C-alpha positions in Angstrom: 89.8 84.9 109.7 87.9 84.9 106.4 89.7 86.8 103.7 88.7 87.4 100.1 91.0 88.4 97.3 89.7 90.2 94.3 92.3 89.6 91.7 94.5 86.4 91.7 97.6 87.7 90.1 101.2 87.5 91.4 100.9 89.7 94.4 97.7 88.0 95.6 99.3 84.7 95.0 102.3 85.7 97.1 100.0 86.9 100.0 97.9 83.7 99.8 101.1 81.6 99.9 102.4 83.5 102.9 99.1 83.2 104.7 98.9 79.5 104.0 102.0 79.0 106.0 100.3 77.9 109.2 97.8 80.8 109.8 94.2 79.9 110.4 92.4 81.6 107.5 89.7 80.8 105.0 90.7 82.3 101.6 88.3 83.0 98.7 89.6 84.3 95.3 87.7 86.2 92.6 89.3 86.3 89.2 88.1 86.0 85.6 91.0 83.7 84.8 90.0 80.1 85.3 93.6 78.9 85.2 94.6 81.2 88.0 91.6 80.1 90.1 92.3 76.4 89.5 96.0 76.8 90.6 95.1 78.7 93.8 92.4 76.1 94.7 94.7 73.2 94.1 97.8 74.7 95.9 96.2 76.4 98.8 92.6 75.1 99.1 91.1 78.5 98.3 87.5 78.7 97.3 87.0 80.6 94.0 84.6 82.4 91.7 84.8 84.3 88.5 82.8 87.3 89.9 82.2 89.1 93.1 79.7 86.9 95.1 78.2 86.1 98.5 81.5 84.6 99.7 83.1 88.0 99.3 80.3 89.5 101.3 81.1 87.1 104.1 84.8 88.0 104.4 86.2 90.0 107.3 89.1 91.3 105.1 88.8 92.1 101.4 92.1 92.5 99.4 91.7 94.5 96.2 94.6 93.2 94.2 93.8 94.6 90.8 95.4 97.3 88.6 94.7 100.9 89.4 92.8 101.3 86.2 90.5 98.5 87.2 89.8 99.8 90.7 86.8 101.9 90.1 84.9 99.3 88.2 85.7 96.6 90.9 84.8 98.9 93.7 81.5 99.6 92.0 80.7 95.9 91.8 81.8 95.4 95.4 79.8 98.3 96.9 76.4 96.6 97.0 77.8 93.6 98.8 79.3 95.7 101.7 76.0 96.5 103.1 75.6 92.8 103.8 78.5 93.1 106.4 76.8 95.8 108.4 74.4 93.2 110.0 77.3 91.4 111.6 80.4 93.6 111.6 80.0 97.1 113.1 82.5 98.8 110.7 82.0 96.3 107.9 84.9 94.5 106.4 88.4 95.8 106.3 89.3 96.7 102.7 93.0 96.5 101.8 94.1 98.2 98.5 97.4 97.4 96.9 96.9 99.7 93.9 99.3 102.6 93.2 97.9 106.1 93.1 94.2 105.3 94.2 93.5 107.5 97.1 91.5 106.4 100.1 88.9 109.1 99.8 88.2 108.1 96.1 88.1 104.4 97.0 85.7 105.1 99.8 83.5 107.1 97.6 83.4 104.3 95.0 82.6 101.8 97.8 79.5 103.8 98.7 81.1 105.7 101.7 82.8 102.6 103.2 85.6 103.9 105.5 87.4 100.8 106.9 90.2 101.1 104.3 94.0 100.5 104.5 96.1 101.5 101.6 99.2 99.4 101.1 102.2 99.2 98.8 104.0 95.9 98.8 106.9 95.0 96.4 107.8 92.0 94.3 110.2 90.4 96.7 107.0 89.4 98.5 107.0 86.5 96.0 109.8 84.9 98.0 108.7 86.2 101.5 111.2 89.0 101.5 108.9 91.9 100.6 108.4 95.2 102.5 105.1 97.0 102.5 104.1 100.6 103.4 100.6 100.9 104.9 98.4 103.8 105.9 94.9 103.5 107.5 92.0 105.8 107.1 90.7 107.3 110.3 87.8 105.0 110.8 90.0 101.8 110.8 90.0 100.2 114.2 93.1 99.0 116.1 91.9 95.4 115.5 91.7 96.1 111.8 95.1 97.6 111.7 96.3 94.5 113.4 94.7 92.4 110.8 96.1 94.4 107.9 99.6 94.0 109.5 99.1 90.2 109.9 98.2 89.9 106.2 101.1 91.8 104.9 103.7 90.4 107.3 102.9 87.1 105.7 105.3 88.2 102.9 107.8 90.3 104.7 108.2 93.5 106.7 105.8 96.3 107.2 106.2 100.1 107.7 103.2 102.1 109.0 102.8 105.7 107.8 100.8 108.5 109.5 100.2 110.5 106.3 98.5 109.0 103.2 100.5 111.3 101.0 103.7 109.4 101.9 102.3 106.3 100.1 103.6 107.8 96.8 107.2 108.1 98.1 106.9 104.6 99.4 105.9 103.5 95.9 108.8 105.3 94.5 111.4 103.9 97.0 110.3 100.3 97.6 107.3 99.6 95.4 109.2 100.3 92.3 112.6 99.8 93.8 113.2 96.2 92.7 113.2 97.4 89.2 116.0 99.8 89.9 118.1 97.1 91.5 117.5 94.8 88.4 118.4 97.7 86.2 121.7 98.2 88.0 122.4 94.4 87.9 121.8 94.5 84.1 124.4 97.2 83.8 126.9 95.3 85.9 126.4 92.2 83.8 126.8 94.1 80.6 129.9 95.7 81.9 131.3 92.3 82.9 130.8 91.1 79.4 132.4 94.1 77.8 135.4 93.5 80.2 135.8 89.9 78.9 133.8 87.8 81.4 130.9 85.7 80.1 127.3 86.4 80.9 127.0 83.7 83.5 130.1 84.7 85.3 128.9 88.4 85.3 125.5 87.4 86.6 126.9 85.3 89.4 129.4 88.1 90.4 126.8 90.8 90.3 124.1 89.0 92.2 126.5 87.8 95.0 127.9 91.3 95.3 124.5 92.9 95.6 123.2 90.4 98.1 126.3 90.5 100.2 126.6 94.3 100.2 122.9 94.6 101.2 123.2 92.1 104.1 126.4 93.9 105.3 124.6 97.2 105.3 121.6 95.6 107.1 123.8 94.1 109.8 125.8 97.3 110.3 124.8 100.4 112.4 127.2 102.6 110.4 125.9 105.1 107.8 125.8 103.9 104.2 128.3 106.6 103.3 130.9 105.3 105.8 130.5 101.7 104.4 131.0 103.1 100.9 134.1 105.1 101.9 135.6 102.0 103.4 135.7 100.3 100.0 136.9 103.4 98.2 140.6 103.9 98.7 141.8 107.2 97.2 143.4 106.6 93.9 142.3 103.0 93.7 139.9 101.1 91.5 136.7 101.7 93.4 137.6 105.5 93.6 137.9 105.5 89.8 134.4 103.9 89.4 132.8 106.1 92.0 134.5 109.3 90.5 133.1 108.3 87.1 129.6 107.9 88.4 129.8 111.2 90.2 130.9 113.0 87.1 128.1 111.4 85.2 125.5 112.5 87.8 124.4 109.0 88.5 123.3 109.7 92.1 121.2 112.7 91.2 119.7 110.8 88.2 118.6 108.1 90.6 117.1 110.7 93.0 115.4 112.3 90.1 114.0 109.0 88.8 112.4 108.2 92.1 110.9 111.7 92.3 109.4 111.0 88.9 108.0 107.7 90.2 106.3 109.5 93.2 105.0 112.2 90.8 103.5 109.5 88.6 101.7 108.0 91.6 100.2 111.3 92.5 99.2 111.9 88.8 97.5 108.5 88.8 95.5 109.5 91.8 94.5 112.7 90.0 93.6 110.9 86.8 91.8 108.0 88.2 90.0 109.8 91.0 88.2 112.2 88.8 84.4 112.1 89.1 
């Protein structure tokens, strides 16, 4: 498979690293940053350029790994090259977008009506091969192209396919932005540890190990999360005091509201950036 990345930042680098792990792929990267290009060429043997070129036009899969605010400009530069594919690929190349908020219909319009598009939302644990990605395909995407999209994103973790593009914004709120919520909670745990007399390193070790262990316990258990929580929460005990304090402060609802805000921002980005 020939795959081109437009954008050579962290997520593109993670995908390229995952794909380099034994899969037979030819990778080309476009990015204006010469240092990023040099690193990707040296580490993974990628061919590179600082602008969209003929090598992009020869790819079977094109990954748009740029910020949402850059997507219209990048798509406009890419659109003339897509016609080149039509001579040897019936549907043209598969285009994967990892930008939050950018709707398939808008991206298709910017690409001159190109319809073979899969929207994806990976998250930063992809950097260590432990990501999870939500994907949704436009109607004209073939089964072979869906399989190719799944292959690319599985190189950095799990995949979850959606039947409705509107669900990409909730995925963004839950897993796309989710690592930041975890880090935020870990920050609070370390801060509390220090206020209680432990040093920063001790607090960090305790918090990280607790989060990792609890997550694995939940992943390996068939029981509901509520049951797992209740088993640690003896009435009148220390954990009960902590959970009662969080409930009184409305922590759970605040988290729910925060994730709703993230999803709303994704929809708003689509409205703002998709305007003609």
